[in-house]
N, C-alpha and C positions, 0 to 999 in steps of 0.2 A: 362693211370694209370700203374704203374709196377704190375708185377703180385705179388700176397703175399696171407699169409697164416693166418688166425686168430685162438686163443685158445679161448674158452670160459668154462664156466662153468652155471649151469642153473639149478632150481629146488633145489634150498638150497644145491648145490654139488652133486645131486643126477644122472645128467647127465654132463659127458663132451662132447665139441664138437668142431669139427676143418670145417672150410673152407676154399676155397682156389680159387684163379682166376689166370687161367695158358694157359690163351692164348701166349702169348711170349712165354713160355718153349715149349709148344706144336710144335708153328710157327718152334723154333730153331730148333729143332729135326727134322719136316718135311722137310727143309731146309738141313738138313746136311746130311740124310739120303734119298733125292728124295721121301720120300714115295707116296704111291698111298693113295687116300680119306679114303678106309677100312684100309689098314695099318695106316695112318694116326690117325686115330679114336681109333683103339685098343691101339698103342703104346700112347695117349695121355690120354686114360683114367687109362692107368697100371703108368703113369709117375704121373699123376694128384693125385690118390692113393698114390704114393711112397712118393712124398714129404711131404704131411699130418702125412704118419706113422713114415716118418725119425725124423719129429719133435716130434712124439713123445718120440723117447730115449732122454736118459740123458745127457749123456755122449759124451763129444767133439769129440771124436775118433770113437764113434758109428759108422756103417755101417749098412743098410737096404739092402737086396737083394730080390726083386721079381721075379720068373720065372714063366710063361706062358707057358707049355708044350702042346702041342693038334695035333692034326691029321691033323686039316685043314691044307688050302695051304698057310697059314702065317709063319708056320713052328717055332712058339714059339715067345714071349717076353721075353727079360729080361732087367730090372729096378734095378739102384741102389741108395740110396739116404743116406743123413747124418743130423746130427740133426742137420744144420742151413739152411735148405730148398734147399740144393743144390743136383739136382736128373741129373739121364742119362741115358738113355736107348735105345735099339736097336729091333730090329723086324728080324725074318730069312729072310725073302723073303719079301722087301718092297716094290716090284713091284706088288702084288697080286688083281687083279681087280675081282669081283664080282658084280652081278647084285643085286638091292636092297630087301631088307625080304619083308615079306608080308606086313608090314606097311609102305612101302616106303624107309624104313631108310637104311644107308647103316650096311652090313650085318656084323657084328663083329662077331658074334655068329659061323657064316659059315665060317668066315676066320680062326679062334681058333680052331675049331676044339671041338672034345673031348678029355680029358687029365686030368692035374693037375695045382695045384699050388701050389708052394712051397715059403715061406716065410722065409729067414733066417735073424737072425740078430746077427752080430759079435760086442758083447760089451767087446772084451778084456777079457774075461774069457777064460778058457782051450778049452771048446769047445763053437763053436755059438749055438746059440738057433735056432731050426729048426722046422718048422711045414709044415705041406702037406694035401691038402685036394682034393677029387675031385672035376672038374670046375660042376659046377650045371647047369648053362645056358650058359656059356661061352661069357656072355655080359661085364665081367669084375667085377662091383658093386656087384651083386648079390655072386657072387661066392667071394668077398672079406667079405660081409656079412657072410657066410655060413663060412667061415674059424676064422674070431672072434669066434663067436658063437661053434664052435668045437672043435679049435685048442686052443683057449686062454679063452674058457667059459666068453666070455665077450659079452653080448647082445648087437648087434649092427644095425644100419643103416645105408648104404654107398649109396650115389647117386654120379654118374660121369656122364659128358657129354663133348661132344665135335663137335661143326657143323662148315662147310664145307661154303667157298665163292665158287661160279660159278668158281672162276679160281684155285679153289683146295688150296688157304690157308686158314688158319684158321679162322675162324671169331669170334668165342666164346671157352671158354675151362673151367672148374673148376668143383667143385664138394663139399661133405661134408662128414665126418663121424661122426656118432652121438653114444655114449657109454651109457649105462646105467650102474651105482654104482652095486655092491651089494647090498646095504643097500635101493634101490628103492622103492617107494611104489607102490604097484598094481597099485593104481590111475594114479599115474605117467607115469609108463610103457602105462598101455591104451592109456592115451591121446596123448602119444607121437607115439605109431603105427594109432593113429587115423589122427597125422598130417601129416606121413610120406606117408599114404596111398592115401593123397589128392595131393601130390608134386607128378606130371605127367613127368616132363622134367626140367632138371637141365638149358640146354641150352636155353629151352625157358625160365624160369627165369632170365638168363643171358641177354637175347636179349631185356627181358622189362625194363633192365638198373638195376640189382640188382646188388649189390657188396658182397661182400663175409660175410661181418656182415648181410647187408639184406636178404641174404641168410638161415642163422642161425635165424634171425629172423621169417621166413616166416615154418621153419620145427617144431621152437620151439616156436610156435606163443602158448599165452595165458600161457606161462612159464616167469619170472624171469630171463633176463639174464646178465652174466656178464664177458666183451672181458675181458680176464685178459693179451691177449699176441696178439702183429701182428710182423708176420717173412716174412722177404724178400725170394722170392723163386727165381731158375733160372736153365736154364738148364748148367750144367757147368761139364766141363769134365776135371783131373786133369794129362789128361797124358801131357807127353813133347819128346823131343828126346831125353833127359836123361833118363827117364824111359823106353824108349825103346831099348836104349842101354844097358841096365840091363839084356833088357830080352833076347840079341843078347848074350852077355857074359854068358846066362845060359843054351844055347843050347851047349854049351862045343867046343873046339880048333879043334875037327875033324869037327864038320858041317862049323864052319867057315871055316878055309880050305880051304874045296868043294867050298863055297860062293867064295872066293877069287880067286882061280882057275878058274873057270867058266869067271871069268874076267868082271862082270856086277855087276852094282849098284844092293843094295838088297833094296827091299821096302816093307815096315811092315805097315799095318793100324789096327787103334784103331776101333775096333768094334763099341763104344761108342758113337764116335761124327765123325766116319769115315775120320777121317784124314789120311794122307798116308808121312809115313818120308822116305826117301829117304837115304841109305848109300854107301858113293862112296867106290870105292874097296883100295883106301886109308884109307877111314877113318875104314874100316874093319879090314884091316893091323894092326892100330893103335889100336882098341879094342883087337885083335889077342894077340899083345903084353903086353896088359894089364891082358891077362888071367891068373891067377895063374896055 
């Protein structure tokens, strides 16, 4: 089954909801960056959240950036997503290894450490919207729940999970974001809170065979649900040799001449997908000729 996101409303539009299955997204990221299990779990959670938050945006060119900056050995996570379900990301230290936490799970909080989460939305306005909150648990889902409540004043419940196989490939990945509208009744909020507290683990539900739709049915049990959209999601990087060439042009003639004088090819790496682009000395000379 291909990765996808569903968008839904419930309780007569008092609730809006998103759920995603993202195993392929997270596995593609794991392969690209050769991440350790705990790094895969941390990056996978933020990629899943980013994919869902990306499709919340309206404009075709809108871009969402999520940055987790912590003092842990992971050295931060960066994810960007668009409104079409395309998402990409990387961690500062893909090799981090930690013993399991007290519950015997991958220690994402220990890898992330204390710090902040930044949410930047570039919607083509003069200035991008930017919100920042302190990390509460460094487990990602709870931190985004806190972000929505504090920075966007939208009471929300976020659930995210990544489960690894013994060979360190990704077995399950997915999540949900449930948001309460300003006109929601107290009884609706109370019932929703009760439902969310019953959800122990997103990956356990995925292991049971739940789809994105049935994940929402579980979280929104007792409510009428209307699925309004199904959107494909994928790990997608829009880098290319042409784009990287523009970055080379931007460094200026002086630095380009120095690279050429060294007589060695220049190698540039895309952080997001870990692709290396090599420019021969001849190519560098051609770029220099085109520089104004």
